[in-house]
DOTORDREN-637295 format. One line per 5 residues: number of its first residue (from 1); their letters; for each residue x, y, z of N, C-alpha, C, O, CB. Coordinates in steps of 0.1 Angstrom, whole numbers, padded with zeros to 4 digits. Glycine has a CB too. Example, Ala and Ser with C-alpha at 12.3 -4.5 7.8 and 13.67 -1.06 7.14 Angstrom:
BEGIN
1 = AS = 0132 -0057 0078 0123 -0045 0078 0132 -0033 0078 0142 -0033 0085 0113 -0045 0090 ~ 0128 -0022 0071 0137 -0011 0071 0129 0000 0079 0134 0011 0080 0141 -0006 0057
This chain:
BEGIN
1 = MKLYK = 0209 -0066 0087 0195 -0068 0087 0192 -0080 0076 0199 -0080 0066 0187 -0055 0083 ~ 0183 -0088 0080 0180 -0100 0071 0172 -0095 0058 0165 -0085 0059 0172 -0110 0078 ~ 0174 -0102 0047 0168 -0098 0035 0153 -0096 0036 0147 -0087 0030 0171 -0108 0024 ~ 0146 -0106 0043 0131 -0105 0044 0127 -0092 0051 0117 -0086 0048 0126 -0117 0051 ~ 0135 -0088 0061 0132 -0076 0068 0134 -0063 0059 0127 -0053 0060 0140 -0075 0081
6 = IYLSV = 0145 -0064 0051 0147 -0053 0042 0136 -0052 0032 0131 -0041 0029 0161 -0055 0035 ~ 0131 -0063 0027 0120 -0063 0018 0107 -0058 0024 0101 -0049 0019 0118 -0077 0012 ~ 0103 -0065 0035 0090 -0061 0041 0090 -0047 0047 0079 -0041 0048 0086 -0071 0051 ~ 0101 -0042 0051 0102 -0029 0057 0105 -0018 0046 0107 -0006 0049 0113 -0028 0067 ~ 0105 -0022 0033 0108 -0013 0022 0121 -0006 0025 0121 0006 0027 0096 -0003 0019
11 = LGIGY = 0132 -0014 0024 0145 -0009 0026 0147 -0002 0040 0155 0008 0041 0149 0001 0015 ~ 0140 -0006 0050 0142 -0001 0063 0133 0010 0067 0133 0015 0079 0156 0004 0065 ~ 0125 0015 0058 0115 0026 0061 0106 0022 0072 0101 0031 0079 0108 0030 0048 ~ 0102 0010 0072 0093 0005 0083 0098 0007 0097 0090 0005 0107 0090 -0009 0080 ~ 0111 0009 0098 0117 0011 0112 0117 0026 0115 0123 0030 0125 0131 0005 0112
16 = SPFAP = 0111 0034 0108 0110 0048 0111 0103 0050 0124 0093 0044 0127 0102 0056 0100 ~ 0108 0059 0133 0102 0061 0146 0089 0069 0145 0081 0069 0154 0112 0068 0155 ~ 0087 0075 0134 0075 0084 0132 0067 0078 0120 0071 0078 0109 0079 0098 0129 ~ 0055 0073 0123 0045 0069 0114 0051 0060 0102 0051 0065 0091 0038 0081 0108 ~ 0055 0048 0105 0062 0040 0095 0052 0037 0083 0057 0037 0072 0066 0027 0101
21 = GTCGS = 0039 0035 0086 0030 0032 0075 0029 0044 0065 0028 0043 0053 0016 0028 0080 ~ 0028 0056 0071 0027 0068 0063 0040 0070 0055 0040 0074 0043 0025 0080 0072 ~ 0052 0067 0061 0064 0068 0054 0065 0058 0043 0070 0061 0032 0076 0066 0064 ~ 0060 0046 0045 0059 0036 0034 0050 0040 0023 0054 0037 0011 0054 0023 0040 ~ 0039 0047 0026 0031 0052 0015 0037 0064 0008 0036 0065 -0004 0017 0057 0021
26 = LIALP = 0044 0072 0016 0050 0084 0010 0061 0081 0000 0063 0087 -0010 0056 0093 0021 ~ 0069 0071 0003 0080 0067 -0006 0075 0061 -0019 0082 0061 -0029 0089 0057 0001 ~ 0062 0056 -0019 0056 0051 -0031 0054 0062 -0041 0053 0058 -0053 0043 0043 -0027 ~ 0052 0074 -0037 0049 0085 -0047 0060 0087 -0057 0057 0086 -0069 0047 0098 -0039 ~ 0073 0089 -0053 0083 0091 -0063 0086 0077 -0071 0089 0077 -0082 0096 0096 -0057
31 = VSWLL = 0085 0066 -0063 0087 0053 -0070 0076 0051 -0081 0080 0046 -0092 0086 0042 -0059 ~ 0064 0055 -0078 0053 0053 -0088 0056 0062 -0100 0055 0057 -0112 0040 0057 -0082 ~ 0060 0074 -0098 0064 0083 -0109 0075 0077 -0118 0074 0076 -0130 0068 0097 -0104 ~ 0085 0072 -0111 0097 0066 -0118 0093 0054 -0126 0096 0052 -0137 0108 0063 -0108 ~ 0085 0045 -0119 0081 0033 -0126 0072 0035 -0138 0074 0030 -0149 0074 0023 -0116
36 = TTKIG = 0062 0044 -0136 0052 0046 -0147 0058 0053 -0159 0055 0051 -0170 0040 0053 -0142 ~ 0068 0062 -0156 0074 0069 -0167 0085 0061 -0174 0087 0063 -0186 0080 0082 -0162 ~ 0091 0052 -0167 0102 0044 -0173 0097 0031 -0179 0102 0027 -0189 0113 0042 -0162 ~ 0088 0024 -0172 0084 0010 -0177 0070 0010 -0181 0066 0000 -0187 0087 0000 -0166 ~ 0062 0020 -0178 0048 0020 -0182 0038 0015 -0172 0042 0009 -0162 0046 0012 -0195
41 = IFATA = 0026 0017 -0174 0015 0014 -0165 0013 -0001 -0163 0011 -0005 -0152 0002 0021 -0169 ~ 0013 -0008 -0174 0010 -0022 -0173 0022 -0030 -0167 0019 -0039 -0159 0008 -0028 -0187 ~ 0034 -0026 -0169 0045 -0033 -0163 0045 -0029 -0148 0048 -0037 -0139 0059 -0028 -0169 ~ 0041 -0017 -0145 0041 -0013 -0131 0030 -0021 -0123 0032 -0025 -0112 0038 0003 -0129 ~ 0018 -0022 -0130 0007 -0030 -0124 0012 -0045 -0122 0009 -0050 -0111 -0005 -0030 -0133
46 = SLIIL = 0019 -0050 -0131 0024 -0064 -0129 0034 -0065 -0118 0034 -0074 -0110 0031 -0069 -0142 ~ 0042 -0054 -0117 0052 -0054 -0106 0045 -0053 -0092 0049 -0059 -0083 0062 -0042 -0108 ~ 0034 -0045 -0091 0027 -0044 -0079 0021 -0058 -0075 0022 -0062 -0063 0015 -0034 -0080 ~ 0016 -0065 -0084 0011 -0078 -0081 0022 -0087 -0076 0020 -0095 -0066 0004 -0085 -0094 ~ 0033 -0087 -0082 0045 -0095 -0078 0049 -0091 -0064 0052 -0100 -0055 0056 -0094 -0088
51 = LLLAG = 0050 -0078 -0061 0054 -0073 -0048 0044 -0078 -0037 0048 -0082 -0026 0055 -0058 -0048 ~ 0031 -0077 -0041 0021 -0081 -0031 0022 -0096 -0028 0022 -0100 -0017 0007 -0078 -0037 ~ 0023 -0104 -0039 0024 -0119 -0037 0036 -0123 -0029 0036 -0131 -0020 0024 -0126 -0050 ~ 0048 -0117 -0032 0060 -0119 -0025 0059 -0115 -0010 0063 -0122 -0001 0072 -0112 -0032 ~ 0052 -0104 -0008 0051 -0099 0006 0042 -0108 0014 0045 -0111 0025 0044 -0085 0005
56 = IIIAN = 0031 -0113 0008 0022 -0122 0015 0030 -0135 0018 0029 -0140 0030 0010 -0125 0007 ~ 0037 -0140 0009 0044 -0153 0011 0055 -0151 0021 0056 -0160 0030 0050 -0158 -0002 ~ 0063 -0141 0020 0074 -0139 0029 0069 -0136 0043 0074 -0142 0053 0083 -0127 0025 ~ 0059 -0127 0045 0053 -0124 0058 0047 -0136 0064 0048 -0138 0077 0043 -0113 0056 ~ 0041 -0145 0056 0035 -0157 0062 0045 -0166 0069 0041 -0173 0078 0028 -0165 0051
61 = KLIDQ = 0057 -0166 0065 0067 -0174 0070 0073 -0169 0083 0080 -0177 0091 0078 -0176 0061 ~ 0071 -0156 0087 0077 -0151 0098 0069 -0144 0109 0073 -0142 0120 0088 -0142 0094 ~ 0057 -0140 0105 0049 -0133 0115 0042 -0142 0125 0038 -0153 0122 0039 -0123 0108 ~ 0039 -0136 0137 0030 -0143 0146 0016 -0141 0141 0013 -0129 0137 0032 -0137 0161 ~ 0008 -0151 0140 -0005 -0150 0133 -0014 -0140 0140 -0025 -0137 0135 -0011 -0164 0133
66 = NKDPS = -0011 -0135 0152 -0020 -0125 0158 -0015 -0111 0157 -0020 -0102 0165 -0022 -0129 0172 ~ -0005 -0108 0149 0001 -0095 0149 0002 -0090 0134 0004 -0098 0125 0014 -0095 0156 ~ 0002 -0077 0133 0006 -0070 0121 0017 -0060 0125 0014 -0049 0129 -0007 -0062 0114 ~ 0029 -0065 0124 0041 -0057 0129 0041 -0044 0122 0040 -0043 0109 0054 -0064 0127 ~ 0043 -0033 0129 0044 -0020 0123 0055 -0018 0114 0055 -0009 0105 0044 -0009 0134
71 = WIVMD = 0066 -0025 0115 0077 -0024 0106 0075 -0029 0092 0082 -0026 0083 0089 -0031 0112 ~ 0064 -0038 0091 0061 -0042 0077 0052 -0031 0071 0041 -0029 0075 0052 -0056 0078 ~ 0059 -0025 0061 0052 -0014 0054 0051 -0017 0039 0046 -0008 0031 0059 -0001 0056 ~ 0055 -0029 0035 0053 -0032 0020 0038 -0032 0017 0035 -0029 0005 0059 -0047 0018 ~ 0029 -0035 0026 0015 -0034 0023 0011 -0020 0020 0003 -0018 0011 0007 -0040 0035
76 = EFCGQ = 0015 -0010 0028 0012 0004 0025 0018 0009 0012 0012 0016 0004 0016 0013 0037 ~ 0031 0005 0010 0038 0008 -0002 0030 0003 -0015 0028 0011 -0024 0052 0002 -0002 ~ 0026 -0010 -0014 0019 -0015 -0026 0005 -0009 -0027 0000 -0007 -0038 0018 -0031 -0024 ~ -0002 -0007 -0016 -0015 -0001 -0016 -0014 0013 -0023 -0023 0017 -0031 -0021 0001 -0003 ~ -0004 0021 -0019 -0003 0034 -0025 0000 0034 -0040 -0005 0041 -0048 0008 0042 -0018
81 = LLVLI = 0009 0024 -0043 0012 0022 -0058 0000 0019 -0065 -0002 0023 -0077 0023 0012 -0059 ~ -0008 0010 -0060 -0021 0006 -0066 -0030 0017 -0069 -0035 0018 -0080 -0028 -0005 -0057 ~ -0032 0026 -0060 -0040 0038 -0063 -0035 0046 -0074 -0042 0050 -0083 -0041 0047 -0050 ~ -0022 0048 -0074 -0016 0057 -0084 -0016 0052 -0098 -0016 0060 -0108 -0002 0060 -0080 ~ -0017 0039 -0100 -0017 0034 -0114 -0030 0037 -0121 -0031 0036 -0133 -0014 0019 -0115
86 = FFEIS = -0040 0041 -0114 -0053 0044 -0120 -0055 0058 -0124 -0066 0062 -0130 -0064 0041 -0110 ~ -0045 0066 -0122 -0046 0081 -0125 -0034 0086 -0133 -0023 0080 -0131 -0049 0089 -0113 ~ -0036 0096 -0140 -0025 0102 -0147 -0015 0108 -0137 -0019 0111 -0126 -0029 0113 -0157 ~ -0003 0110 -0141 0007 0116 -0132 0004 0131 -0131 0005 0138 -0141 0022 0113 -0137 ~ 0000 0135 -0119 -0002 0149 -0116 -0001 0152 -0101 -0004 0143 -0093 -0015 0154 -0122
91 = LLYYI = 0004 0163 -0098 0005 0167 -0084 -0008 0165 -0076 -0009 0160 -0065 0010 0181 -0082 ~ -0019 0169 -0083 -0032 0168 -0076 -0036 0154 -0073 -0040 0151 -0062 -0043 0174 -0085 ~ -0034 0145 -0083 -0037 0131 -0081 -0028 0124 -0070 -0032 0116 -0062 -0037 0123 -0094 ~ -0016 0128 -0070 -0006 0123 -0061 -0010 0127 -0046 -0010 0119 -0037 0008 0127 -0064 ~ -0014 0140 -0045 -0018 0145 -0032 -0031 0138 -0027 -0032 0133 -0016 -0019 0160 -0032
96 = LSFIL = -0041 0138 -0036 -0054 0132 -0033 -0053 0117 -0030 -0058 0112 -0020 -0064 0134 -0045 ~ -0045 0110 -0038 -0044 0096 -0036 -0037 0093 -0022 -0040 0084 -0015 -0036 0089 -0047 ~ -0026 0101 -0019 -0019 0099 -0007 -0028 0101 0005 -0029 0093 0014 -0007 0108 -0006 ~ -0035 0112 0005 -0044 0116 0017 -0055 0105 0018 -0057 0100 0029 -0050 0130 0015 ~ -0062 0102 0007 -0073 0093 0008 -0069 0079 0012 -0075 0073 0020 -0081 0093 -0005
101 = FRVFD = -0058 0074 0006 -0053 0061 0010 -0050 0060 0024 -0053 0051 0031 -0041 0057 0001 ~ -0043 0070 0029 -0039 0070 0044 -0051 0071 0053 -0052 0064 0063 -0029 0082 0047 ~ -0061 0079 0049 -0073 0081 0057 -0080 0067 0058 -0084 0063 0068 -0083 0091 0051 ~ -0082 0061 0046 -0089 0048 0046 -0081 0037 0053 -0087 0028 0059 -0092 0044 0032 ~ -0068 0037 0052 -0059 0027 0058 -0059 0029 0074 -0059 0019 0081 -0045 0028 0053
106 = ILKPW = -0060 0042 0078 -0060 0044 0093 -0073 0042 0099 -0075 0036 0109 -0055 0058 0095 ~ -0084 0048 0093 -0097 0047 0099 -0104 0034 0097 -0112 0030 0105 -0106 0058 0092 ~ -0100 0027 0086 -0105 0013 0083 -0121 0012 0084 -0126 0006 0092 -0099 0004 0093 ~ -0127 0019 0075 -0142 0018 0074 -0146 0004 0069 -0138 -0004 0065 -0148 0029 0064 ~ -0159 0001 0071 -0164 -0012 0067 -0162 -0014 0052 -0164 -0005 0045 -0179 -0014 0071
111 = PINLV = -0158 -0026 0048 -0154 -0038 0054 -0139 -0039 0058 -0134 -0050 0062 -0158 -0050 0046 ~ -0131 -0029 0056 -0117 -0029 0059 -0115 -0033 0074 -0106 -0041 0077 -0110 -0016 0056 ~ -0124 -0028 0082 -0122 -0031 0097 -0124 -0046 0100 -0118 -0051 0108 -0132 -0023 0105 ~ -0133 -0052 0092 -0135 -0066 0094 -0123 -0074 0090 -0119 -0084 0097 -0148 -0071 0086 ~ -0117 -0071 0079 -0105 -0077 0074 -0094 -0076 0085 -0087 -0085 0088 -0100 -0072 0060
116 = DKRMK = -0093 -0063 0090 -0082 -0060 0100 -0084 -0069 0112 -0075 -0073 0118 -0082 -0046 0103 ~ -0097 -0070 0117 -0100 -0077 0129 -0100 -0092 0128 -0096 -0100 0137 -0113 -0073 0135 ~ -0104 -0097 0116 -0107 -0112 0115 -0096 -0119 0107 -0094 -0131 0110 -0120 -0114 0108 ~ -0089 -0113 0099 -0079 -0120 0091 -0065 -0117 0097 -0058 -0109 0092 -0079 -0115 0076 ~ -0062 -0125 0107 -0049 -0123 0114 -0039 -0132 0108 -0033 -0141 0114 -0051 -0127 0129
121 = NSFGI = -0035 -0129 0095 -0025 -0136 0088 -0019 -0127 0078 -0022 -0115 0077 -0031 -0149 0081 ~ -0009 -0132 0071 -0002 -0123 0061 -0011 -0118 0050 -0009 -0107 0046 0010 -0131 0055 ~ -0021 -0126 0046 -0030 -0121 0036 -0038 -0109 0041 -0040 -0100 0034 -0040 -0133 0032 ~ -0042 -0110 0054 -0050 -0099 0060 -0042 -0086 0061 -0047 -0075 0059 -0055 -0103 0074 ~ -0029 -0088 0064 -0020 -0076 0065 -0020 -0068 0052 -0021 -0056 0052 -0006 -0081 0068
126 = FFDDI = -0020 -0075 0041 -0020 -0069 0028 -0034 -0066 0022 -0035 -0056 0016 -0013 -0078 0018 ~ -0044 -0074 0025 -0057 -0072 0020 -0064 -0059 0025 -0071 -0053 0017 -0066 -0084 0023 ~ -0062 -0056 0037 -0068 -0044 0042 -0063 -0031 0035 -0070 -0021 0033 -0066 -0042 0057 ~ -0050 -0032 0031 -0044 -0021 0023 -0049 -0021 0009 -0051 -0010 0003 -0029 -0021 0024 ~ -0052 -0032 0003 -0057 -0033 -0010 -0071 -0027 -0010 -0075 -0019 -0019 -0058 -0048 -0015
131 = LAAVY = -0079 -0030 0000 -0093 -0024 0001 -0092 -0009 0004 -0100 -0002 -0002 -0100 -0031 0013 ~ -0083 -0004 0012 -0081 0010 0014 -0078 0017 0000 -0082 0028 -0003 -0070 0013 0024 ~ -0070 0010 -0008 -0066 0015 -0021 -0079 0016 -0030 -0081 0026 -0037 -0055 0007 -0028 ~ -0087 0005 -0030 -0099 0005 -0038 -0108 0017 -0034 -0114 0023 -0042 -0106 -0008 -0036 ~ -0110 0019 -0021 -0118 0030 -0016 -0112 0043 -0021 -0120 0052 -0026 -0118 0030 0000
136 = AILVI = -0099 0045 -0020 -0093 0058 -0025 -0096 0060 -0040 -0099 0070 -0045 -0078 0058 -0022 ~ -0094 0049 -0047 -0096 0049 -0062 -0111 0053 -0065 -0113 0062 -0073 -0093 0036 -0069 ~ -0120 0047 -0058 -0134 0050 -0060 -0138 0064 -0057 -0146 0071 -0064 -0143 0040 -0052 ~ -0133 0069 -0046 -0136 0083 -0042 -0130 0093 -0052 -0137 0103 -0056 -0130 0086 -0028 ~ -0118 0091 -0057 -0112 0099 -0067 -0120 0099 -0080 -0122 0109 -0087 -0097 0096 -0069
141 = KLFNF = -0124 0086 -0084 -0132 0085 -0096 -0145 0092 -0095 -0150 0099 -0104 -0134 0070 -0099 ~ -0151 0091 -0083 -0164 0098 -0081 -0162 0113 -0081 -0170 0121 -0087 -0170 0094 -0067 ~ -0151 0118 -0075 -0147 0132 -0076 -0146 0137 -0090 -0151 0147 -0094 -0134 0134 -0068 ~ -0139 0129 -0098 -0137 0132 -0113 -0151 0132 -0120 -0153 0140 -0129 -0128 0122 -0119 ~ -0159 0123 -0117 -0172 0122 -0123 -0181 0134 -0120 -0188 0140 -0129 -0180 0109 -0119
146 = II = -0181 0138 -0107 -0189 0150 -0103 -0183 0163 -0110 -0191 0172 -0113 -0189 0151 -0088 ~ -0170 0164 -0110 -0164 0176 -0116 -0163 0174 -0131 -0158 0183 -0138 -0150 0179 -0110
């Protein structure tokens, strides 16, 4: 397998026959725990930015501009990591962030749906997941505010 496919598929996880995007998000949970406990939140945030930028650049060189290949799951992986850096490490936050991120990524409420439909390029592949992460973060923050 070529290096770019290994990267964009998050070590081949994107080739899962069952829900590759969900698998890409799921693997981000233990990775997030490992990164935040070993290198800290700010280093993890910096790494997420680097992963996103590299993903956009690499995907731009190989994808058909009208497709979001299902094997590319680096976008889900980074989106899930992004949600997790905003909250303390706890089982509750990990479960909530996973469920909410996947719901927003799959249902694509406004304006995520516009990004998904109109931005048919590598930036669009990653940006809709960034927006799904922002939605998940906002819902959890609202939940925390209410409780």
